[in-house]
C-alpha positions as CSV (number, residue, x, y, z in Angstrom):
1,M,-39.3,6.4,-26.8
2,L,-39.5,7.5,-23.1
3,E,-41.4,4.3,-22.3
4,H,-38.5,2.2,-23.6
5,L,-36.0,4.2,-21.7
6,N,-38.0,3.8,-18.5
7,K,-38.2,0.0,-19.1
8,F,-34.4,0.0,-19.7
9,E,-33.8,2.0,-16.5
10,K,-35.9,-0.4,-14.4
11,F,-34.0,-3.3,-16.0
12,V,-30.7,-1.7,-15.0
13,Y,-31.9,-1.1,-11.4
14,Y,-33.1,-4.6,-11.0
15,T,-29.9,-6.0,-12.4
16,L,-27.9,-3.8,-10.0
17,I,-30.0,-5.0,-7.1
18,I,-29.4,-8.7,-8.0
19,L,-25.7,-8.1,-8.5
20,L,-25.3,-6.1,-5.2
21,A,-27.3,-8.7,-3.3
22,F,-25.0,-11.4,-4.7
23,V,-21.9,-9.4,-3.7
24,I,-23.3,-8.8,-0.2
25,F,-24.1,-12.5,0.2
26,V,-20.6,-13.6,-0.9
27,S,-19.1,-11.0,1.4
28,V,-21.0,-12.3,4.4
29,I,-19.9,-15.8,3.6
30,E,-16.3,-14.6,3.3
31,L,-16.6,-12.7,6.7
32,V,-17.9,-15.8,8.4
33,V,-15.0,-17.9,6.9
34,M,-12.5,-15.2,8.0
35,I,-13.8,-15.1,11.6
36,V,-14.0,-18.9,11.9
37,T,-10.5,-19.3,10.4
38,S,-9.0,-16.6,12.6
39,L,-10.7,-17.7,15.8
40,F,-10.6,-21.5,15.7
41,L,-8.1,-22.7,13.1
42,E,-5.0,-20.5,13.2
43,K,-4.7,-19.4,16.9
44,P,-7.7,-20.6,19.0
45,F,-9.7,-17.8,20.5
46,R,-7.2,-15.1,19.7
47,L,-7.2,-12.3,17.1
48,D,-4.3,-10.0,16.5
49,N,-4.8,-6.2,16.3
50,H,-4.5,-6.4,12.5
51,E,-7.1,-9.2,12.2
52,I,-9.5,-7.3,14.4
53,L,-9.2,-4.2,12.2
54,T,-9.7,-6.4,9.2
55,V,-12.9,-7.9,10.6
56,F,-14.3,-4.5,11.7
57,G,-13.5,-3.1,8.2
58,F,-15.3,-6.0,6.6
59,F,-18.3,-5.6,8.8
60,L,-18.6,-2.0,7.9
61,L,-18.1,-2.8,4.2
62,V,-21.0,-5.2,4.3
63,L,-23.0,-2.6,6.1
64,I,-22.2,-0.1,3.4
65,G,-23.4,-2.6,0.8
66,V,-26.7,-3.2,2.6
67,E,-27.3,0.6,2.9
68,L,-26.6,1.0,-0.8
69,L,-29.0,-1.8,-1.6
70,D,-31.6,0.0,0.6
71,T,-31.0,3.2,-1.4
72,I,-31.6,1.5,-4.7
73,K,-34.7,-0.2,-3.4
74,A,-36.1,3.2,-2.1
75,Y,-35.4,4.7,-5.5
76,I,-37.3,2.0,-7.4
77,K,-40.3,2.2,-5.0
78,K,-40.7,5.9,-4.8
79,Q,-38.7,7.3,-7.8
80,E,-36.9,9.7,-5.4
81,I,-33.5,9.7,-3.8
82,H,-33.4,9.8,0.0
83,V,-30.7,12.2,0.9
84,E,-30.7,11.0,4.5
85,I,-29.6,7.5,3.4
86,I,-26.9,8.9,1.1
87,V,-25.4,11.0,3.9
88,L,-25.6,8.1,6.3
89,L,-23.8,6.0,3.8
90,A,-21.1,8.6,3.5
91,I,-20.8,8.8,7.3
92,I,-20.4,5.0,7.5
93,A,-17.8,5.1,4.7
94,V,-15.7,7.8,6.4
95,A,-16.1,6.1,9.8
96,R,-14.8,2.9,8.2
97,K,-11.8,4.7,6.9
98,I,-11.1,6.3,10.3
99,I,-11.6,3.0,12.2
100,L,-9.2,1.2,9.8
101,L,-6.4,3.8,10.3
102,D,-3.4,1.8,11.6
103,P,-1.5,3.8,14.2
104,Y,1.5,1.5,13.9
105,A,1.8,1.8,10.1
106,D,5.2,2.2,8.5
107,M,4.1,5.5,6.9
108,P,1.8,7.5,9.2
109,L,-0.8,9.9,7.8
110,S,0.1,13.5,7.6
111,D,-1.5,16.1,9.9
112,L,-3.3,17.6,7.0
113,T,-4.9,14.3,6.1
114,L,-6.2,13.9,9.6
115,W,-7.5,17.4,9.7
116,G,-9.2,16.8,6.4
117,L,-10.9,13.6,7.7
118,G,-12.0,15.6,10.8
119,V,-13.6,18.3,8.7
120,I,-15.4,15.7,6.5
121,V,-16.8,14.0,9.6
122,L,-18.0,17.4,11.0
123,C,-19.6,18.4,7.7
124,L,-21.4,15.1,7.3
125,A,-22.6,15.1,10.9
126,A,-23.9,18.7,10.4
127,A,-25.6,17.7,7.1
128,Y,-27.2,14.7,8.8
129,Y,-28.4,16.9,11.7
130,L,-29.9,19.5,9.4
131,I,-31.6,16.9,7.3
132,K,-33.1,15.2,10.4
133,K,-34.1,18.6,11.8
134,A,-35.8,19.7,8.6
135,G,-37.6,16.4,8.2
136,V,-36.7,16.2,4.5
137,S,-36.1,12.9,2.8
138,L,-35.8,13.9,-0.8
């Protein structure tokens, strides 16, 4: 019974890797199209602030996908979860959120929300530092 569950689990992981690789590939193509369209077709060699934020956000989103793919690959190879990669992925996700904050938005974020994001960044940075210092990659 356990042997069948292990085979099913590997099948699910390989399916996830294939689907995630496909999504990353399509996202990279969409990013290239977005940059080419913005730079050369609409307004030659000029990006608006909103377009720059969109491109940066898309870059970071693709990076998150690649890191997630790396996490799944590491789990398949060694059957262990690398906490360092997970924390790094969380840091990238929070950094993406902070980078994409629009200071000129119609409804600005509250002070409490900004304080919360700051605390999350500090906690993740501390966790990453402690993991690196300990040398643990469980």
